[in-house]
C-alpha positions as CSV (number, residue, x, y, z in Angstrom):
1,M,-15.9,36.3,-31.8
2,S,-18.9,38.5,-31.2
3,S,-18.9,41.5,-28.9
4,G,-21.3,42.1,-26.1
5,D,-21.4,40.8,-22.5
6,R,-19.3,37.6,-23.1
7,F,-16.4,38.9,-21.1
8,I,-15.0,42.1,-19.6
9,C,-11.4,43.2,-20.2
10,G,-9.1,46.0,-19.3
11,I,-5.3,46.4,-19.9
12,E,-2.4,48.1,-18.2
13,I,0.5,49.4,-20.2
14,H,3.9,49.8,-18.6
15,Q,6.3,51.9,-20.7
16,Q,9.9,52.8,-19.8
17,L,10.8,56.4,-20.1
18,N,14.0,57.6,-21.8
19,T,15.3,59.6,-18.9
20,K,17.7,59.0,-16.1
21,K,16.5,57.0,-13.1
22,L,13.5,58.1,-11.1
23,F,15.1,58.9,-7.7
24,C,18.8,59.3,-8.5
25,S,21.2,60.5,-11.3
26,C,22.1,57.0,-12.5
27,E,21.8,56.2,-16.2
28,S,18.7,54.2,-17.3
29,E,20.6,51.5,-19.2
30,L,21.1,47.8,-19.0
31,S,24.5,46.5,-18.1
32,E,26.3,43.2,-18.5
33,E,28.9,44.2,-16.0
34,S,29.7,41.5,-13.4
35,T,29.9,43.0,-9.9
36,D,30.1,42.2,-6.2
37,T,26.7,41.1,-4.9
38,Y,24.6,41.9,-1.8
39,F,22.5,39.3,-0.1
40,R,19.0,39.9,1.4
41,R,16.0,38.1,2.7
42,L,12.6,39.8,2.5
43,R,9.5,39.4,4.5
44,P,6.0,41.0,4.2
45,T,4.7,43.8,6.4
46,A,1.3,45.2,6.9
47,G,0.0,47.8,4.6
48,E,-1.7,51.1,5.5
49,S,-4.9,49.2,6.3
50,G,-3.1,47.1,8.9
51,L,-3.6,43.9,6.9
52,T,-0.9,41.9,5.2
53,D,-1.3,41.2,1.5
54,H,-2.2,37.6,0.8
55,A,0.0,37.4,-2.3
56,A,3.0,38.7,-0.3
57,L,2.4,36.1,2.4
58,I,2.3,33.3,-0.2
59,E,5.5,34.6,-1.8
60,S,7.3,34.7,1.6
61,K,6.6,31.0,2.2
62,K,9.0,30.1,-0.6
63,Q,11.8,31.2,1.8
64,R,14.1,32.2,-1.0
65,G,17.2,34.4,-0.6
66,F,18.1,37.2,-3.0
67,R,21.4,38.3,-4.3
68,Y,21.8,41.7,-6.0
69,Q,24.4,42.8,-8.5
70,S,24.9,46.6,-8.5
71,P,26.8,47.7,-11.6
72,A,28.5,51.1,-11.5
73,R,26.9,54.1,-13.4
74,V,23.5,52.3,-13.7
75,S,22.9,51.7,-10.0
76,C,23.8,53.1,-6.6
77,L,22.9,53.0,-2.9
78,V,19.4,54.3,-3.7
79,E,18.7,51.2,-5.6
80,L,20.2,49.0,-2.9
81,D,17.8,50.8,-0.4
82,E,20.9,51.9,1.6
83,E,20.3,55.6,0.9
84,P,17.1,57.6,0.8
85,P,15.7,58.5,-2.6
86,G,16.6,61.9,-4.2
87,N,14.1,64.2,-5.7
88,V,11.7,62.8,-8.3
89,N,13.1,63.1,-11.8
90,P,11.4,66.2,-13.2
91,D,11.7,65.0,-16.9
92,A,10.0,61.7,-16.1
93,L,7.2,63.5,-14.3
94,D,6.7,65.9,-17.2
95,I,6.4,63.0,-19.6
96,A,3.7,61.4,-17.4
97,L,1.9,64.8,-17.2
98,T,2.2,65.2,-21.0
99,F,0.6,61.8,-21.7
100,A,-2.1,62.5,-19.2
101,A,-3.0,65.7,-21.1
102,M,-2.9,63.8,-24.4
103,V,-5.6,61.4,-23.1
104,N,-7.7,64.2,-21.6
105,A,-7.2,63.0,-18.0
106,K,-7.7,65.0,-14.9
107,I,-4.2,65.8,-13.5
108,I,-3.9,65.5,-9.7
109,D,-2.7,68.8,-8.2
110,E,-0.6,67.2,-5.4
111,I,1.2,64.0,-6.2
112,H,2.0,61.5,-3.5
113,F,4.2,58.4,-3.9
114,M,3.2,55.1,-2.3
115,R,4.9,51.9,-1.6
116,K,3.6,48.6,-3.0
117,I,4.8,45.6,-0.9
118,I,6.5,43.1,-3.2
119,V,8.7,40.4,-1.6
120,D,9.6,38.3,-4.7
121,G,13.0,40.0,-4.6
122,S,12.5,42.4,-7.6
123,G,13.4,45.2,-5.2
124,P,16.0,45.0,-2.4
125,G,13.7,47.0,-0.1
126,G,10.7,44.7,-0.6
127,Y,8.6,47.3,-2.2
128,Q,8.0,49.4,-5.4
129,R,7.4,53.1,-5.4
130,T,4.4,54.4,-7.4
131,A,2.4,57.6,-7.7
132,M,-0.9,58.4,-9.3
133,V,-0.6,61.4,-11.7
134,A,-4.0,61.6,-13.3
135,V,-7.4,59.9,-13.5
136,D,-10.6,59.8,-15.7
137,G,-9.1,60.2,-19.2
138,Y,-10.1,58.5,-22.4
139,I,-8.9,57.4,-25.9
140,E,-11.0,56.6,-29.0
141,I,-10.6,53.5,-31.2
142,S,-12.9,52.8,-34.2
143,G,-15.4,55.4,-32.9
144,K,-15.5,53.8,-29.4
145,R,-14.4,55.6,-26.3
146,I,-12.1,53.6,-23.9
147,T,-11.7,55.1,-20.5
148,I,-8.3,55.7,-19.0
149,Q,-8.8,55.1,-15.3
150,S,-5.4,56.2,-14.2
151,V,-2.0,57.4,-15.3
152,C,0.8,56.6,-12.8
153,L,4.5,57.1,-12.5
154,E,6.5,54.3,-11.0
155,E,9.9,52.6,-10.9
156,D,10.7,49.5,-12.8
157,S,11.8,46.3,-11.0
158,A,15.2,44.7,-10.9
159,R,16.2,42.3,-13.6
160,K,16.2,38.6,-12.8
161,I,19.5,37.0,-13.9
162,E,19.2,33.4,-12.6
163,E,17.5,31.2,-9.9
164,K,19.0,28.1,-8.4
165,D,19.1,26.3,-5.1
166,G,16.5,28.6,-3.4
167,E,18.4,31.7,-4.3
168,V,17.6,34.3,-7.0
169,T,20.1,36.7,-8.5
170,Y,18.9,40.1,-9.6
171,R,20.7,43.0,-11.4
172,L,19.9,46.5,-10.3
173,D,20.4,48.1,-13.7
174,R,16.7,48.1,-14.5
175,L,15.5,48.9,-11.0
176,S,14.1,52.5,-10.8
177,I,14.1,53.2,-14.6
178,P,11.0,55.4,-14.7
179,L,7.8,53.7,-15.9
180,I,4.5,55.3,-17.0
181,E,1.6,53.0,-16.2
182,I,-1.7,53.5,-18.0
183,A,-4.7,51.5,-16.8
184,T,-7.8,51.4,-19.0
185,G,-11.3,50.8,-17.7
186,P,-13.0,47.4,-18.2
187,D,-14.3,48.5,-21.6
188,I,-12.7,46.0,-23.9
189,R,-15.2,43.5,-25.4
190,T,-13.2,41.5,-28.1
191,P,-9.7,40.0,-28.2
192,E,-8.9,42.2,-31.3
193,E,-10.0,45.3,-29.4
194,A,-7.4,44.6,-26.7
195,M,-4.7,44.7,-29.3
196,E,-6.2,47.9,-30.9
197,V,-6.3,49.7,-27.5
198,A,-2.7,48.6,-26.7
199,L,-1.6,49.8,-30.1
200,R,-3.2,53.2,-29.8
201,I,-1.7,53.8,-26.3
202,G,1.7,52.6,-27.5
203,T,1.6,54.9,-30.5
204,M,0.6,57.9,-28.3
205,L,3.4,57.1,-25.9
206,R,5.9,57.1,-28.8
207,A,4.5,60.4,-30.0
208,T,6.0,62.0,-26.9
209,K,9.5,61.1,-28.3
210,K,10.6,60.5,-24.7
211,V,10.1,56.7,-24.3
212,K,12.5,53.8,-24.7
213,R,12.3,51.5,-27.6
214,G,13.1,47.8,-28.0
215,I,12.2,44.4,-26.4
216,G,11.3,44.7,-22.8
217,T,10.7,48.4,-22.7
218,I,6.9,48.2,-22.9
219,R,4.8,45.5,-21.2
220,E,1.1,44.8,-21.0
221,D,-1.0,43.4,-18.2
222,I,-4.4,42.0,-19.2
223,N,-7.3,41.9,-16.7
224,I,-10.1,39.6,-17.6
225,S,-13.4,38.4,-16.1
226,L,-16.7,37.0,-17.1
227,P,-19.7,39.2,-16.2
228,G,-20.1,39.1,-12.4
229,G,-17.1,36.8,-12.1
230,P,-13.7,37.1,-10.4
231,R,-10.8,38.8,-12.2
232,T,-7.5,37.3,-13.3
233,E,-4.4,39.2,-14.5
234,I,-2.0,38.0,-17.3
235,K,1.1,40.0,-16.3
236,G,3.9,41.2,-18.5
237,A,2.9,40.3,-22.0
238,Q,5.3,41.8,-24.5
239,E,4.2,40.7,-28.0
240,L,1.3,42.8,-29.3
241,R,0.2,40.3,-31.8
242,L,-0.4,37.7,-29.1
243,L,-2.8,39.9,-27.0
244,P,-5.9,38.5,-28.8
245,M,-4.8,35.0,-28.2
246,Y,-4.1,35.6,-24.5
247,V,-7.6,37.1,-24.1
248,E,-9.4,34.4,-26.0
249,N,-7.6,31.6,-24.2
250,E,-8.2,33.1,-20.8
251,V,-11.9,33.6,-21.6
252,Q,-12.1,29.9,-22.6
253,R,-10.3,29.0,-19.4
254,H,-12.9,31.0,-17.3
255,I,-15.7,29.3,-19.1
256,M,-14.2,25.9,-18.5
257,L,-13.7,26.6,-14.7
258,T,-17.3,27.9,-14.5
259,E,-18.5,24.7,-16.0
260,I,-16.4,22.6,-13.6
261,K,-17.9,24.5,-10.7
262,K,-21.4,23.6,-12.0
263,I,-20.5,19.9,-12.3
264,L,-18.9,19.7,-8.8
265,S,-21.9,21.6,-7.3
266,S,-24.1,18.8,-8.5
267,R,-22.0,16.1,-6.8
268,N,-21.1,15.0,-3.3
269,V,-17.5,16.3,-3.5
270,S,-14.6,16.7,-1.0
271,A,-10.9,17.6,-1.4
272,D,-10.1,16.8,2.2
273,G,-8.6,13.4,1.6
274,K,-5.5,12.3,3.5
275,L,-2.1,12.1,1.7
276,E,-1.1,8.5,1.6
277,D,2.2,6.7,0.8
278,V,1.5,4.3,-2.1
279,T,5.2,3.6,-3.0
280,A,4.7,-0.2,-2.5
281,V,2.1,-0.3,-5.3
282,F,4.8,1.0,-7.8
283,K,7.6,-1.5,-7.0
284,D,7.4,-3.0,-10.5
285,C,6.2,0.1,-12.4
286,Q,8.1,0.9,-15.6
287,S,7.4,4.6,-15.7
288,K,10.6,6.5,-16.1
289,V,9.4,9.3,-13.8
290,I,8.5,6.9,-11.1
291,R,11.6,4.8,-11.4
292,G,13.8,7.9,-11.4
293,A,12.2,9.2,-8.2
294,L,12.5,5.9,-6.4
295,S,16.1,5.5,-7.4
296,E,16.8,8.8,-5.6
297,N,15.1,7.4,-2.4
298,G,11.9,9.2,-3.2
299,K,8.4,8.1,-2.5
300,V,5.1,8.0,-4.4
301,M,2.2,9.7,-2.5
302,A,-1.4,10.0,-3.5
303,V,-4.6,11.7,-2.3
304,R,-8.2,11.0,-3.1
305,L,-10.5,13.7,-4.5
306,Q,-14.1,12.7,-3.7
307,G,-16.4,13.4,-6.7
308,F,-13.8,14.9,-9.0
309,A,-13.7,12.2,-11.7
310,G,-14.0,13.5,-15.2
311,V,-13.1,17.2,-14.4
312,L,-9.4,16.8,-14.2
313,N,-9.2,15.9,-17.9
314,G,-12.6,15.1,-19.4
315,G,-15.3,16.4,-21.6
316,D,-13.3,15.6,-24.7
317,G,-10.4,17.5,-23.2
318,K,-12.4,20.7,-22.5
319,L,-12.3,20.2,-18.7
320,R,-8.7,20.5,-17.5
321,L,-8.6,21.0,-13.8
322,G,-5.7,18.6,-13.7
323,A,-3.5,21.0,-15.6
324,E,-4.4,23.8,-13.2
325,M,-3.5,21.6,-10.3
326,A,-0.2,20.7,-11.9
327,Q,0.7,24.3,-12.4
328,R,0.3,24.9,-8.6
329,A,2.3,21.8,-7.8
330,R,5.2,23.0,-10.0
331,T,5.6,26.1,-7.9
332,K,6.7,23.7,-5.1
333,G,9.6,22.3,-7.1
334,V,8.2,19.3,-8.9
335,K,8.1,18.8,-12.7
336,G,4.5,17.6,-12.6
337,I,1.9,15.3,-11.1
338,F,-0.2,12.4,-12.3
339,H,-4.0,12.2,-12.0
340,S,-6.6,9.5,-12.6
341,D,-8.3,11.1,-15.5
342,E,-5.1,10.7,-17.6
343,L,-4.2,7.2,-16.5
344,P,-3.2,4.5,-17.5
345,A,-0.4,6.3,-19.4
346,Y,3.2,7.3,-19.1
347,G,4.2,3.8,-18.1
348,I,1.6,3.5,-15.4
349,E,-0.6,0.5,-16.3
350,Q,-4.2,-0.1,-15.5
351,D,-3.3,-2.8,-12.9
352,I,-1.5,-0.1,-10.9
353,V,-4.4,2.4,-11.3
354,N,-6.8,-0.3,-9.9
355,K,-4.5,-0.9,-6.9
356,I,-4.3,2.8,-6.1
357,R,-8.1,3.1,-6.3
358,E,-8.4,0.1,-4.0
359,H,-5.8,1.5,-1.6
360,L,-7.6,4.9,-1.4
361,K,-11.0,3.2,-1.1
362,M,-12.3,5.2,-4.1
363,K,-15.8,5.2,-5.6
364,E,-16.7,5.5,-9.2
365,Q,-16.9,9.3,-9.3
366,D,-13.8,9.8,-7.2
367,A,-10.4,10.8,-8.6
368,F,-6.8,10.8,-7.3
369,V,-3.7,12.8,-7.7
370,L,-0.2,11.4,-7.1
371,C,3.4,12.7,-7.0
372,A,6.8,10.9,-7.1
373,E,9.6,12.8,-5.4
374,K,11.3,13.2,-2.0
375,E,8.7,12.9,0.7
376,N,8.7,16.5,1.8
377,V,8.5,17.7,-1.8
378,C,5.6,15.3,-2.5
379,I,3.7,16.6,0.5
380,T,4.0,20.3,-0.4
381,A,3.3,19.7,-4.1
382,L,0.2,17.6,-3.4
383,E,-1.0,20.1,-0.8
384,A,-0.8,22.9,-3.4
385,A,-2.7,20.7,-5.9
386,V,-5.4,19.9,-3.4
387,E,-5.7,23.6,-2.5
388,R,-6.3,24.3,-6.2
389,A,-8.9,21.5,-6.3
390,K,-10.8,23.2,-3.4
391,E,-10.8,26.5,-5.2
392,A,-12.6,24.8,-8.1
393,L,-15.6,24.6,-5.9
394,T,-16.0,28.3,-6.0
395,G,-15.2,28.7,-9.8
396,V,-12.4,31.0,-11.1
397,P,-9.7,31.9,-8.5
398,E,-8.3,35.4,-8.5
399,E,-4.7,35.0,-9.6
400,T,-1.8,36.5,-11.5
401,R,-0.7,34.5,-14.5
402,D,2.4,34.3,-16.6
403,P,2.0,34.7,-20.4
404,Q,3.5,31.9,-22.5
405,P,4.9,32.2,-26.1
406,D,2.0,30.0,-27.5
407,G,-0.7,32.5,-26.3
408,T,-1.6,30.6,-23.1
409,S,-0.7,31.5,-19.6
410,R,0.4,29.8,-16.3
411,Y,-0.2,30.4,-12.7
412,M,2.2,32.8,-11.0
413,R,0.7,33.8,-7.7
414,P,-2.5,35.0,-6.0
415,L,-3.8,38.3,-7.2
416,P,-2.5,41.1,-4.9
417,G,-4.9,43.5,-3.2
418,A,-5.0,46.9,-1.6
419,A,-3.4,45.6,1.6
420,R,0.0,45.9,0.0
421,M,-0.1,49.7,-0.2
422,Y,1.3,52.2,2.3
423,P,2.6,55.8,2.1
424,E,6.2,56.6,1.0
425,T,7.5,58.9,3.7
426,D,11.0,59.5,2.1
427,V,9.6,61.3,-1.0
428,P,7.8,64.6,-0.3
429,P,4.5,65.5,-2.0
430,I,4.9,67.3,-5.3
431,M,2.7,70.3,-6.1
432,I,1.7,70.6,-9.7
433,T,1.7,74.3,-10.3
434,S,-0.4,76.2,-12.9
435,D,2.8,77.3,-14.6
436,R,3.9,73.8,-15.0
437,L,0.6,72.8,-16.5
438,E,0.6,75.7,-18.8
439,R,4.0,74.7,-20.1
440,I,2.8,71.1,-20.6
441,Y,-0.4,72.0,-22.4
442,S,1.3,74.5,-24.7
443,N,3.8,71.9,-25.8
444,L,1.7,68.8,-26.5
445,P,3.2,66.6,-29.2
446,E,1.6,65.9,-32.5
447,L,-1.1,63.1,-32.2
448,P,-0.5,60.0,-34.4
449,E,-3.3,60.9,-36.8
450,E,-1.9,64.3,-37.3
451,T,1.5,62.8,-38.1
452,E,-0.1,60.5,-40.6
453,K,-1.7,63.4,-42.4
454,R,1.6,65.2,-42.6
455,L,3.5,62.2,-44.0
456,I,0.8,61.8,-46.6
457,S,0.8,65.4,-47.7
458,K,4.6,66.0,-47.4
459,Y,6.0,62.8,-48.8
460,G,3.2,61.4,-51.0
461,L,2.6,58.3,-48.9
462,N,-0.7,56.6,-49.0
463,D,-3.0,56.2,-46.0
464,Q,-1.9,52.6,-45.2
465,Q,1.9,53.4,-45.5
466,A,1.6,56.5,-43.3
467,R,-0.4,54.6,-40.6
468,Q,1.9,51.7,-40.5
469,I,5.1,53.9,-40.3
470,V,3.5,55.8,-37.3
471,R,2.2,52.6,-35.6
472,E,5.7,51.1,-35.7
473,G,7.2,54.4,-34.4
474,N,9.4,54.9,-37.4
475,E,8.2,58.4,-38.4
476,D,11.2,60.3,-37.1
477,L,13.7,58.0,-38.7
478,F,11.7,58.0,-42.0
479,E,11.7,61.8,-42.1
480,K,15.5,62.0,-41.5
481,I,16.0,59.7,-44.5
482,A,13.3,61.4,-46.6
483,K,15.0,64.8,-46.5
484,D,16.6,63.5,-49.7
485,R,13.3,63.0,-51.7
486,S,15.0,60.4,-53.8
487,M,15.0,58.1,-50.8
488,V,11.3,58.3,-49.9
489,S,10.2,55.3,-51.8
490,I,13.2,53.2,-50.8
491,A,12.7,54.1,-47.1
492,A,9.0,53.3,-47.2
493,T,9.8,49.9,-48.8
494,T,12.5,49.2,-46.1
495,F,10.2,50.0,-43.1
496,L,7.0,48.4,-44.5
497,G,8.4,45.6,-46.6
498,T,12.0,44.6,-45.8
499,F,11.7,44.9,-42.0
500,T,8.3,43.2,-41.9
501,E,9.6,40.3,-43.9
502,M,12.7,40.0,-41.7
503,E,10.5,39.9,-38.6
504,R,8.5,37.1,-40.1
505,E,11.8,35.2,-40.6
506,G,12.6,35.7,-36.9
507,T,15.2,38.5,-37.3
508,N,15.4,40.8,-34.3
509,I,14.7,44.2,-35.9
510,G,15.2,45.8,-32.5
511,A,18.9,45.0,-32.8
512,I,19.3,47.5,-35.7
513,S,19.9,50.9,-34.2
514,E,18.7,54.1,-35.7
515,G,22.3,55.1,-36.3
516,S,22.9,51.9,-38.3
517,V,19.9,52.6,-40.5
518,L,21.0,56.2,-41.2
519,E,24.5,54.9,-41.9
520,V,23.2,52.4,-44.5
521,F,21.1,55.1,-46.2
522,D,24.0,57.5,-46.3
523,S,26.1,54.9,-47.9
524,L,23.4,54.1,-50.4
525,K,23.1,57.8,-51.4
526,G,26.9,57.7,-51.8
527,S,26.5,54.9,-54.4
528,K,28.6,52.4,-52.3
529,F,26.1,49.7,-53.2
530,A,22.7,49.3,-54.9
531,K,19.3,49.4,-53.1
532,E,18.9,45.7,-53.9
533,A,21.5,45.1,-51.3
534,L,19.5,46.5,-48.4
535,P,17.7,43.4,-47.2
536,S,21.0,41.4,-47.1
537,L,22.8,44.2,-45.4
538,F,20.2,44.7,-42.7
539,R,20.1,40.9,-42.0
540,E,23.8,41.0,-41.3
541,I,23.6,44.2,-39.2
542,A,20.8,42.6,-37.1
543,K,23.4,39.9,-36.2
544,G,25.8,42.6,-34.9
545,V,27.9,42.9,-38.0
546,S,29.1,46.4,-38.9
547,L,28.1,47.9,-42.2
548,N,31.6,47.8,-43.7
549,D,32.1,44.2,-42.6
550,A,28.7,43.3,-44.0
551,V,29.6,44.9,-47.4
552,K,32.8,42.9,-47.5
553,K,31.2,39.6,-46.3
554,L,28.4,39.9,-49.0
555,G,30.7,41.1,-51.7
556,I,28.4,43.9,-52.7
557,G,30.6,46.8,-53.1
558,A,29.4,49.0,-56.0
559,V,31.0,48.6,-59.4
560,D,31.4,51.5,-61.9
561,E,29.3,51.4,-65.0
562,S,32.1,50.5,-67.4
563,E,32.8,47.4,-65.3
564,A,29.1,46.5,-65.2
565,I,29.0,46.9,-69.0
566,R,31.9,44.5,-69.3
567,I,30.3,41.9,-67.1
568,I,26.9,42.1,-68.9
569,A,28.6,41.9,-72.3
570,G,30.4,38.7,-71.2
571,I,27.1,37.2,-70.1
572,V,25.4,38.1,-73.4
573,K,28.4,36.8,-75.4
574,E,28.3,33.4,-73.7
575,R,24.6,33.1,-74.7
576,E,24.8,34.8,-78.2
577,K,23.1,32.0,-80.0
578,F,20.2,32.2,-77.6
579,V,20.0,36.0,-78.0
580,R,19.9,35.7,-81.8
581,E,17.2,33.1,-81.7
582,K,14.9,35.0,-79.2
583,G,15.8,38.5,-80.1
584,T,14.7,41.2,-77.5
585,A,12.7,38.5,-75.7
586,S,16.0,37.1,-74.4
587,A,16.3,40.0,-72.0
588,G,13.9,38.4,-69.4
589,P,15.8,35.1,-69.1
590,L,19.1,36.8,-69.1
591,M,18.3,39.1,-66.2
592,G,18.7,36.1,-63.9
593,P,22.5,35.6,-64.5
594,V,23.0,39.4,-64.7
595,M,21.4,40.0,-61.3
596,E,23.3,37.0,-59.8
597,A,26.5,38.7,-61.0
598,L,25.6,42.3,-60.0
599,R,23.0,42.1,-57.2
600,G,23.7,44.8,-54.7
601,K,26.4,46.3,-56.9
602,L,24.2,48.1,-59.4
603,D,20.7,49.4,-59.4
604,G,18.2,46.9,-60.9
605,K,16.7,49.4,-63.3
606,R,20.1,50.3,-64.6
607,M,21.0,46.6,-65.0
608,N,18.0,46.2,-67.2
609,E,18.9,49.2,-69.4
610,L,22.5,48.0,-69.9
611,L,21.4,44.5,-70.7
612,A,18.8,45.8,-73.3
613,A,21.5,48.0,-74.9
614,E,24.0,45.0,-75.1
615,I,21.3,42.8,-76.7
616,K,20.5,45.5,-79.2
617,R,24.2,45.8,-80.1
618,I,24.4,42.1,-80.7
619,L,21.3,42.0,-82.9
620,D,22.3,45.0,-84.9
């Protein structure tokens, strides 16, 4: 995809910091502890401007209740909003200041915390605390400068455990873990550039040595618009490799919706049709969805969309307003809706389609949407779908979207605005003194490119190896292993080859702790197994198996050389005729059974030497 003015993109990175919580002394760890719960209902309030945020109002209409689990040691009355916050964690603030200095941002001399109104239950108080630390910084990627609009320090949200019957359960272990939020300017022009920017920022964050690692500790929000068009936000992406797909798919979605707007603008359209009960039309319908709804005393309701034919699912599948409407309907508790552009299908035959069109007094360019559920659910779902149809008349709606594993996204809620902000009066302003800044600037961490140069010069890695080790954040662990220079090549192969292959297989590398890696290499240096055993061992450790149990399970305990010679001699003896026929060329074919017998128990190079020696002995 070419660069230029095709779209505008910026990203926000949210990274958990490896300190205690932001406003209390609780540990910043996740817990599986089952505890007593506390029930709340939340409602939106006006922000500093006197207005109430539209997204908060929409959320409050769901009328859900929230239950909070508060495990000991990782949560307290501060998280429950039953006690005022303590002083801001100084370590967390120092990390934010350090990163701000690393990206050449202007540090604010007096930091004020604000509250963002959020009533989805992710905070028992109905808000999230955040403070701007610095503005107007920049990073460089491939010779291009990307602006860093802001660096903020904020608290993470509570962790959703389950949702059922109109009630959501959250656990407060994650709430108030310190987050650093980095927002770029709208400078990104290609999908690949979005990934490069996120990678650069993530690498710089890890360079501080003060951030958490693992799944869920870093999240990306992607803000996208066409030139002059509205902005949408894909919130909470976690897989870096999917960022280009999210960007490309969202750009295509914006283009599609812009085209739909042009088509509708050329027609006599209206989405003000009346919701009508068409249950009688479906009395003999064989659709499983329809029959299931009717068997539960549900109804089938439909609404006419004047002039919408062909844009719900037309243009060879390129116009998909129907999918957009279905996503809105699902937020009201239905599994889906039907629309005329996709029918007849799903057990709904043409005869029924014709009857619906007749019932709704439709013309050729008209479309309809229908839903089968309990009457009240049908009404709310179709109203949401119709509202989305009306938004199509103005193009792309401003909304927050949920990233999906296939690189697409789904509707979450309207895009929040400035009306959700108001001052935090329980946290006093923090003056950033010159002494503090001097300490920060005099102790800045090594930049990633400096680390790469050091790894190359000190350990003999090539450019690509050093870059990849630093990008993956494994430089500290690599250097601990590489103190023994005999381990340099094996460590590099493990991080760049073995772990990469394991990830492709679907193995969760994040489940292998730094301590486990060091334990494996210490045992390798102690000759408890051969280096060939490492991939199998790490696969077992990723499943939660201890090193000792993995060695026993795999049967790869090292053998002494005399035992290895005996095993190899037996293999050669069994194939003596073959050895005498092929001579020294028999070594290649015989390495297979030798490795099968000794894999993980003896170094491969030494296996080859012993095999060659035994073949020579037979031939002599």
